[in-house]
NUMAR-905852 format. One record per residue (C-alpha): residue number from 1; x, y, z. Coordinates in steps of 0.1 Angstrom, whole numbers, padded with zeros to 4 digits. Example, Ala and Ser with C-alpha at 12.3 -4.5 7.8 and 13.67 -1.06 7.14 Angstrom:
BEGIN
pt num: 1	east: 0123	north: -0045	up: 0078
pt num: 2	east: 0137	north: -0011	up: 0071
***
This chain:
BEGIN
pt num: 1	east: 0359	north: -0237	up: -0103
pt num: 2	east: 0346	north: -0214	up: -0075
pt num: 3	east: 0364	north: -0184	up: -0091
pt num: 4	east: 0350	north: -0192	up: -0125
pt num: 5	east: 0315	north: -0195	up: -0110
pt num: 6	east: 0318	north: -0162	up: -0092
pt num: 7	east: 0331	north: -0145	up: -0124
pt num: 8	east: 0302	north: -0159	up: -0144
pt num: 9	east: 0277	north: -0147	up: -0117
pt num: 10	east: 0293	north: -0113	up: -0117
pt num: 11	east: 0291	north: -0111	up: -0155
pt num: 12	east: 0254	north: -0120	up: -0155
pt num: 13	east: 0247	north: -0094	up: -0128
pt num: 14	east: 0267	north: -0068	up: -0148
pt num: 15	east: 0248	north: -0076	up: -0180
pt num: 16	east: 0215	north: -0073	up: -0161
pt num: 17	east: 0226	north: -0039	up: -0146
pt num: 18	east: 0236	north: -0027	up: -0180
pt num: 19	east: 0200	north: -0031	up: -0192
pt num: 20	east: 0188	north: -0012	up: -0162
pt num: 21	east: 0210	north: 0019	up: -0164
pt num: 22	east: 0224	north: 0044	up: -0189
pt num: 23	east: 0252	north: 0069	up: -0183
pt num: 24	east: 0248	north: 0103	up: -0199
pt num: 25	east: 0271	north: 0133	up: -0191
pt num: 26	east: 0287	north: 0114	up: -0162
pt num: 27	east: 0253	north: 0107	up: -0146
pt num: 28	east: 0238	north: 0072	up: -0140
pt num: 29	east: 0201	north: 0071	up: -0150
pt num: 30	east: 0179	north: 0042	up: -0141
pt num: 31	east: 0159	north: 0026	up: -0169
pt num: 32	east: 0142	north: 0003	up: -0145
pt num: 33	east: 0114	north: 0024	up: -0129
pt num: 34	east: 0113	north: 0002	up: -0098
pt num: 35	east: 0149	north: 0013	up: -0089
pt num: 36	east: 0134	north: 0047	up: -0080
pt num: 37	east: 0113	north: 0032	up: -0052
pt num: 38	east: 0134	north: 0048	up: -0024
pt num: 39	east: 0128	north: 0082	up: -0040
pt num: 40	east: 0091	north: 0081	up: -0046
pt num: 41	east: 0062	north: 0083	up: -0022
pt num: 42	east: 0034	north: 0058	up: -0018
pt num: 43	east: 0010	north: 0075	up: -0042
pt num: 44	east: 0036	north: 0076	up: -0069
pt num: 45	east: 0045	north: 0039	up: -0063
pt num: 46	east: 0008	north: 0030	up: -0066
pt num: 47	east: 0005	north: 0051	up: -0098
pt num: 48	east: 0035	north: 0033	up: -0112
pt num: 49	east: 0023	north: -0002	up: -0105
pt num: 50	east: -0014	north: 0001	up: -0113
pt num: 51	east: -0025	north: 0001	up: -0150
pt num: 52	east: -0048	north: 0026	up: -0168
pt num: 53	east: -0032	north: 0056	up: -0151
pt num: 54	east: -0024	north: 0072	up: -0184
pt num: 55	east: -0050	north: 0083	up: -0209
pt num: 56	east: -0056	north: 0059	up: -0237
pt num: 57	east: -0053	north: 0087	up: -0263
pt num: 58	east: -0017	north: 0093	up: -0251
pt num: 59	east: -0009	north: 0057	up: -0253
pt num: 60	east: -0023	north: 0054	up: -0288
pt num: 61	east: -0003	north: 0084	up: -0300
pt num: 62	east: 0028	north: 0067	up: -0286
pt num: 63	east: 0023	north: 0033	up: -0303
pt num: 64	east: 0048	north: 0039	up: -0332
pt num: 65	east: 0074	north: 0052	up: -0308
pt num: 66	east: 0078	north: 0019	up: -0290
pt num: 67	east: 0062	north: -0006	up: -0315
pt num: 68	east: 0069	north: 0007	up: -0350
pt num: 69	east: 0070	north: -0029	up: -0363
pt num: 70	east: 0035	north: -0039	up: -0351
pt num: 71	east: 0004	north: -0040	up: -0373
pt num: 72	east: -0022	north: -0030	up: -0347
pt num: 73	east: -0051	north: -0041	up: -0369
pt num: 74	east: -0040	north: -0078	up: -0366
pt num: 75	east: -0039	north: -0079	up: -0328
pt num: 76	east: -0066	north: -0093	up: -0307
pt num: 77	east: -0079	north: -0075	up: -0276
pt num: 78	east: -0056	north: -0095	up: -0252
pt num: 79	east: -0025	north: -0087	up: -0273
pt num: 80	east: -0034	north: -0051	up: -0277
pt num: 81	east: -0040	north: -0047	up: -0239
pt num: 82	east: -0005	north: -0062	up: -0232
pt num: 83	east: 0011	north: -0038	up: -0257
pt num: 84	east: -0008	north: -0008	up: -0243
pt num: 85	east: 0002	north: -0018	up: -0208
pt num: 86	east: 0039	north: -0019	up: -0219
pt num: 87	east: 0037	north: 0015	up: -0236
pt num: 88	east: 0022	north: 0029	up: -0204
pt num: 89	east: 0053	north: 0015	up: -0185
pt num: 90	east: 0075	north: 0033	up: -0210
pt num: 91	east: 0057	north: 0066	up: -0206
pt num: 92	east: 0057	north: 0063	up: -0168
pt num: 93	east: 0094	north: 0055	up: -0167
pt num: 94	east: 0102	north: 0085	up: -0189
pt num: 95	east: 0081	north: 0107	up: -0167
pt num: 96	east: 0101	north: 0095	up: -0136
pt num: 97	east: 0134	north: 0101	up: -0154
pt num: 98	east: 0123	north: 0136	up: -0164
pt num: 99	east: 0113	north: 0143	up: -0128
pt num: 100	east: 0146	north: 0131	up: -0112
pt num: 101	east: 0169	north: 0143	up: -0140
pt num: 102	east: 0155	north: 0178	up: -0149
pt num: 103	east: 0188	north: 0188	up: -0165
pt num: 104	east: 0184	north: 0163	up: -0194
pt num: 105	east: 0178	north: 0180	up: -0228
pt num: 106	east: 0156	north: 0166	up: -0255
pt num: 107	east: 0185	north: 0149	up: -0273
pt num: 108	east: 0195	north: 0131	up: -0242
pt num: 109	east: 0160	north: 0121	up: -0234
pt num: 110	east: 0157	north: 0106	up: -0269
pt num: 111	east: 0189	north: 0086	up: -0262
pt num: 112	east: 0174	north: 0074	up: -0230
pt num: 113	east: 0142	north: 0064	up: -0248
pt num: 114	east: 0160	north: 0046	up: -0275
pt num: 115	east: 0180	north: 0024	up: -0252
pt num: 116	east: 0150	north: 0018	up: -0230
pt num: 117	east: 0130	north: 0007	up: -0260
pt num: 118	east: 0156	north: -0019	up: -0269
pt num: 119	east: 0167	north: -0032	up: -0235
pt num: 120	east: 0135	north: -0030	up: -0214
pt num: 121	east: 0107	north: -0040	up: -0238
pt num: 122	east: 0107	north: -0077	up: -0230
pt num: 123	east: 0110	north: -0071	up: -0192
pt num: 124	east: 0082	north: -0045	up: -0193
pt num: 125	east: 0059	north: -0069	up: -0213
pt num: 126	east: 0067	north: -0097	up: -0188
pt num: 127	east: 0059	north: -0075	up: -0158
pt num: 128	east: 0026	north: -0062	up: -0174
pt num: 129	east: 0016	north: -0098	up: -0181
pt num: 130	east: 0022	north: -0108	up: -0145
pt num: 131	east: 0004	north: -0078	up: -0133
pt num: 132	east: -0027	north: -0086	up: -0154
pt num: 133	east: -0026	north: -0122	up: -0141
pt num: 134	east: -0024	north: -0111	up: -0105
pt num: 135	east: -0053	north: -0086	up: -0110
pt num: 136	east: -0074	north: -0114	up: -0127
pt num: 137	east: -0068	north: -0138	up: -0098
pt num: 138	east: -0076	north: -0111	up: -0072
pt num: 139	east: -0109	north: -0103	up: -0091
pt num: 140	east: -0117	north: -0140	up: -0092
pt num: 141	east: -0112	north: -0144	up: -0055
pt num: 142	east: -0133	north: -0114	up: -0048
pt num: 143	east: -0161	north: -0127	up: -0070
pt num: 144	east: -0160	north: -0161	up: -0052
pt num: 145	east: -0160	north: -0144	up: -0018
pt num: 146	east: -0190	north: -0122	up: -0028
pt num: 147	east: -0208	north: -0153	up: -0042
pt num: 148	east: -0203	north: -0172	up: -0009
pt num: 149	east: -0215	north: -0142	up: 0012
pt num: 150	east: -0246	north: -0138	up: -0011
pt num: 151	east: -0254	north: -0175	up: -0009
pt num: 152	east: -0252	north: -0175	up: 0029
pt num: 153	east: -0272	north: -0143	up: 0032
pt num: 154	east: -0300	north: -0157	up: 0010
pt num: 155	east: -0301	north: -0189	up: 0031
pt num: 156	east: -0303	north: -0169	up: 0063
pt num: 157	east: -0331	north: -0148	up: 0049
pt num: 158	east: -0350	north: -0179	up: 0038
pt num: 159	east: -0346	north: -0196	up: 0071
pt num: 160	east: -0359	north: -0166	up: 0091
pt num: 161	east: -0390	north: -0163	up: 0069
pt num: 162	east: -0422	north: -0171	up: 0089
pt num: 163	east: -0434	north: -0193	up: 0061
pt num: 164	east: -0402	north: -0212	up: 0061
pt num: 165	east: -0403	north: -0218	up: 0098
pt num: 166	east: -0439	north: -0230	up: 0096
pt num: 167	east: -0430	north: -0254	up: 0068
pt num: 168	east: -0399	north: -0267	up: 0085
pt num: 169	east: -0415	north: -0273	up: 0119
pt num: 170	east: -0434	north: -0305	up: 0109
pt num: 171	east: -0402	north: -0318	up: 0093
pt num: 172	east: -0381	north: -0312	up: 0124
pt num: 173	east: -0408	north: -0329	up: 0145
pt num: 174	east: -0408	north: -0359	up: 0122
pt num: 175	east: -0370	north: -0362	up: 0124
pt num: 176	east: -0371	north: -0359	up: 0161
pt num: 177	east: -0398	north: -0385	up: 0165
pt num: 178	east: -0381	north: -0409	up: 0141
pt num: 179	east: -0349	north: -0406	up: 0161
pt num: 180	east: -0367	north: -0412	up: 0194
pt num: 181	east: -0386	north: -0442	up: 0180
pt num: 182	east: -0354	north: -0457	up: 0166
pt num: 183	east: -0336	north: -0451	up: 0199
pt num: 184	east: -0365	north: -0467	up: 0218
pt num: 185	east: -0366	north: -0497	up: 0195
pt num: 186	east: -0329	north: -0502	up: 0200
pt num: 187	east: -0333	north: -0502	up: 0238
pt num: 188	east: -0363	north: -0526	up: 0236
pt num: 189	east: -0343	north: -0550	up: 0214
pt num: 190	east: -0313	north: -0550	up: 0237
pt num: 191	east: -0335	north: -0555	up: 0268
pt num: 192	east: -0349	north: -0587	up: 0251
pt num: 193	east: -0315	north: -0600	up: 0242
pt num: 194	east: -0303	north: -0629	up: 0265
pt num: 195	east: -0268	north: -0618	up: 0263
pt num: 196	east: -0278	north: -0584	up: 0274
pt num: 197	east: -0297	north: -0598	up: 0304
pt num: 198	east: -0268	north: -0621	up: 0313
pt num: 199	east: -0244	north: -0592	up: 0312
pt num: 200	east: -0266	north: -0573	up: 0335
pt num: 201	east: -0269	north: -0603	up: 0359
pt num: 202	east: -0231	north: -0608	up: 0358
pt num: 203	east: -0226	north: -0572	up: 0368
pt num: 204	east: -0250	north: -0575	up: 0396
***
């Protein structure tokens, strides 16, 4: 059973790797752009991961290359943004491949693009969707943080106004007097309580 499990695991890993690579002319080419992370600098990594790094005109002109089956007029804004983000990932990956494999000719690059369009479309869409979700959550946290800071700042400004301090002074005095009167009344009540007096006498 252990051998069968390991063989199944190896087969799954092999199938996954087959989707991430293509061999042309004896060379192994990564179709997964994140496998180039050891060979790219921080700025390129940021360019790869952040959306809207490629002009929309270039993305529009590439729609039929990667989504020939899609009727773009029927898509809503959210669906279109997802498709545009995926096309951007295709274009970025092709740019990385061209950079690290300068000896590939146009026919070989077409072969790379064809396999990538088939094997990586779903994973690119999934990655773009997760990226959008992370960005939306980060923006939401930032808006909430800004709202809290703004709320506290307004309260501080209001409290330090001379008019506010003048208006609050009588209220503070009333609260203080009420507390003092309540405390005094409690002491007086306890001092008139026989049990209170007996307790004092017993202690003496």
